[in-house]
N, C-alpha and C positions, 0 to 999 in steps of 0.2 A: 510635117517637118520641112524646113527650108531645103530646097534643092541644092543650093550652094554648100550647105552643111553636109548633106548626104554625099555629095561629090568629094568634098574635102576628107570626110571620114573614110570613104572607100579608098581614096588615094593613099591616106596615111596607113590604113590597115594593109594595103598591098605593099607599101614600102617596108613596113614592119616585117611582113612575111618574107619578102625578098632578102632583107638584111639578116633575118634569123637563118634562112637557108644558106646565106653566105658564110655565116659563122660556122654552121654545121659542116659545110663543104670544106672549109679551111682547116678543120680539125679532125673530122671523122675519118677513121681508118688509118690515121698517121701516128707514127711514134711522136711523142711529145717534143723531142729534140728536132724533129723535121717540120714542125708547124711553123709557118711564117707569122711571127708575132705582129708585124705591121699590118698584114692582111686581116688578122683577127681583130686587131684594135680598130682598123678602119670600119669594119662592119659593126663592131660593138658601139663605136661612137655614132655612126649613122642610125643604128637601132635606138640608141638613147635619145637622140634628137627627135626622131619620129615619134617615139613614145611620149616624150615631154610635150611635143606639139599637140598630139591627140589628147593628152590629159588637160592641157590648157584650153583647147577648144571645148571639150566636154564640160569643164568647170564654168567657162563663160556661159555655155548653154544652160547650165543649172542656175547660175546666179542671175542671168538676164534671159528669162524664158522667151521673150519676143524674138531673140536671136535665132531660135529654132523654128519659128513660125514662118510660113510662106511670105507674109507681107512685111516682115521686119517690124519696125516700130510704127508703121503707118496705122492710124486708127487708135493708137494708145493715147 
């Protein structure tokens, strides 16, 4: 598997985990009227962007298999 892909995937998964923690921290243990809506929406938006990016990268990898190989399209 391509090192760049592995690095990007690891980065995106870490972003997703951090944003998910952010959402939980923003709401966990609080009464609903005390939850900062903007903070929750910020993390939800960031989470959605990271998830969409990961999905796009994964789909490109499936549709264009050489994208996941170490040498890219060299030798194809």
